[in-house]
C-alpha positions in Angstrom: 93.8 96.7 95.1 92.7 93.1 94.9 92.9 92.1 91.2 90.7 89.0 89.9 90.0 88.5 86.3 86.3 86.5 87.1 85.0 89.3 85.1 86.7 88.0 81.8 85.0 84.4 82.2 81.7 84.6 80.0 78.5 83.2 81.4 78.3 79.5 81.7 76.4 76.8 83.2 76.6 75.7 86.8 77.9 72.4 86.1 80.9 74.2 84.0 84.8 73.6 85.0 85.9 75.8 88.0 85.4 79.8 88.3 87.6 81.9 90.2 86.3 83.0 93.6 86.4 87.3 93.2 87.2 87.9 96.2 90.2 85.7 96.8 90.9 83.8 93.2 90.2 79.8 94.7 89.2 77.8 91.8 85.5 77.1 92.5 83.4 74.2 91.3 80.3 75.7 91.3 78.1 73.0 92.3 80.3 73.0 95.1 80.7 76.5 96.2 79.3 77.9 99.3 77.3 80.2 97.6 76.7 82.2 94.9 75.5 86.2 93.6 74.8 87.6 90.6 77.1 90.7 89.8 77.0 93.1 86.8 75.2 90.7 85.0 77.3 87.3 85.6 77.3 84.7 88.2 80.2 84.5 90.7 80.7 81.8 93.1 82.2 81.4 96.2 85.3 79.4 98.2 84.0 80.1 101.4 81.4 81.6 103.5 84.1 83.8 104.8 84.5 85.1 100.8 81.0 85.3 100.5 80.3 87.4 103.6 83.6 90.3 102.0 82.0 90.0 98.7 78.4 90.9 100.1 79.8 93.8 102.4 81.3 95.6 99.5 80.5 94.3 96.2 81.7 97.3 94.1 85.0 96.8 95.3 84.9 92.8 93.6 82.8 94.1 90.7 85.7 97.2 89.4 87.6 95.8 86.2 91.2 96.5 86.7 92.8 99.9 85.8 
């Protein structure tokens, strides 16, 4: 299972500090991200179009909290 702590970060403004990409965990500056999506009411940002495509293919996988 892919483990990411992005869900634990409270909602922020686009000019906030870097946030983790939910697919790979890389820290992303929102204004320089390759894209954004809303998942479970939170904005998530992506380091690359590849991570964005992986997320789009299976968003439920990245939206689960670790058990």
